[in-house]
C-alpha positions in Angstrom: 76.8 31.8 140.4 76.7 28.0 139.3 77.3 27.2 135.6 76.9 23.5 134.9 76.9 21.6 131.7 76.8 17.8 132.8 74.5 15.6 130.3 73.7 12.5 129.4 71.8 10.4 126.7 68.9 9.3 129.5 68.7 12.3 131.3 69.6 12.2 134.5 73.2 13.0 135.7 74.1 9.7 137.0 78.0 8.9 138.0 78.2 5.3 139.3 75.1 5.0 140.5 74.8 8.7 142.2 72.7 11.6 141.2 73.7 14.7 141.6 71.5 17.6 143.1 71.2 21.5 143.5 69.2 21.5 146.4 67.2 24.5 147.5 64.7 25.3 150.1 60.7 26.0 149.9 59.0 26.9 153.1 61.6 25.5 155.4 61.4 22.3 153.4 64.4 20.9 151.2 64.0 19.7 147.9 66.3 18.7 144.9 66.3 19.1 141.0 69.0 17.3 138.6 71.9 19.5 138.4 72.0 18.6 134.2 68.7 20.6 134.5 70.3 23.9 136.1 72.2 26.1 134.0 72.8 28.7 136.3 71.9 29.7 140.0 70.8 33.8 139.8 70.3 36.1 143.2 67.0 38.1 143.0 66.3 40.8 140.3 63.6 42.7 139.0 60.8 40.5 137.5 58.3 42.4 134.8 54.9 41.1 135.6 53.0 39.4 132.8 49.2 41.1 132.9 46.5 38.1 132.7 49.4 35.3 133.3 48.8 32.6 135.9 49.4 32.8 139.6 52.3 31.0 139.9 54.6 32.9 136.7 55.6 35.6 138.9 56.5 37.4 135.9 60.1 37.2 133.1 63.5 38.3 133.1 65.8 38.9 131.0 68.8 37.3 131.2 71.8 38.3 128.6 69.3 38.8 126.1 67.3 35.9 126.8 63.7 36.5 128.4 62.4 34.1 130.5 59.8 33.3 132.8 59.7 33.3 136.3 57.9 31.4 137.8 57.2 30.8 141.7 58.1 27.7 143.2 55.6 28.1 146.3 52.8 28.8 144.5 53.2 26.2 142.3 53.4 23.7 144.9 49.9 25.2 146.6 52.1 27.5 149.2 51.1 31.3 149.9 53.9 33.8 147.6 56.2 35.5 149.5 58.0 38.9 148.6 61.6 37.2 147.8 64.5 37.9 150.4 67.9 38.3 150.6 68.4 34.5 150.1 65.6 34.2 147.7 67.3 32.5 144.1 66.3 32.2 140.8 67.3 28.6 139.5 67.3 29.1 135.7 66.5 25.2 134.2 66.3 23.7 130.4 64.2 21.5 130.0 64.0 20.1 126.7 64.1 23.0 124.9 62.7 25.5 127.2 64.5 28.2 129.4 62.5 29.0 132.7 63.1 30.8 136.1 62.2 29.0 139.2 62.2 31.2 142.1 62.6 29.5 145.5 63.4 31.0 148.9 67.2 30.1 148.8 69.4 27.5 147.6 72.2 25.6 149.9 74.2 23.0 147.9 74.9 20.6 145.3 74.7 16.9 146.5 75.9 13.5 145.1 73.1 11.1 146.5 73.5 7.1 145.9 71.2 5.7 144.0 70.2 3.4 146.9 68.8 6.4 148.8 66.0 7.4 146.2 62.7 6.3 146.0 59.6 6.7 144.2 57.5 9.5 145.0 54.5 7.2 145.2 54.1 8.2 148.8 54.6 11.5 148.8 50.6 13.0 149.8 50.6 16.8 149.2 48.6 19.0 146.9 51.8 19.2 144.8 52.2 15.3 144.5 52.2 15.5 141.0 55.5 17.3 140.7 56.9 15.3 143.0 59.3 12.3 142.1 60.8 10.6 144.9 62.2 11.5 147.8 66.1 11.3 148.7 67.4 10.5 152.4 70.7 12.3 153.0 72.4 11.8 156.2 69.3 12.8 158.6 67.6 14.7 156.0 65.1 13.8 153.7 65.0 16.1 150.2 61.9 15.8 148.4 62.6 15.4 144.4 61.0 17.9 142.0 59.8 16.9 138.9 60.3 19.5 136.7 59.4 17.9 133.4 55.6 17.8 134.9 56.3 21.2 137.0 56.9 23.3 134.3 54.9 21.8 131.2 52.4 24.5 131.2 54.8 26.7 130.5 55.9 25.2 127.4 53.3 27.5 125.0 
């Protein structure tokens, strides 16, 4: 389980121009989110279904007395839902005063990526382009940077 309390006033975890990212896999693609937004990473657990919830809301979980929605990253990004596996994880993310679970295929690592290796998401051409804030180059890999504020905006209610 990963716990972090890294915060800055600008809302991004930056040290010497670097961004700290939690890297996860969704449909064999690598995605990254700012580490300061990730409260913890959980193994898959029972998720209570919510009748009438949008397709991308898998249900709710109770984590130490706090009930939160679990959003399926795959369907949010326009991909087909799959049954969770042993490597599936729930990222407990904090956006403003909201706490939401984000179900992903796996979580691989935490990286510190220089700001110079990050580009804006303007060139991304996918159905989920509105949820992408940029791309990060790391060694021979490209990591898609998710904009959690936009991706989870509909969970604010």
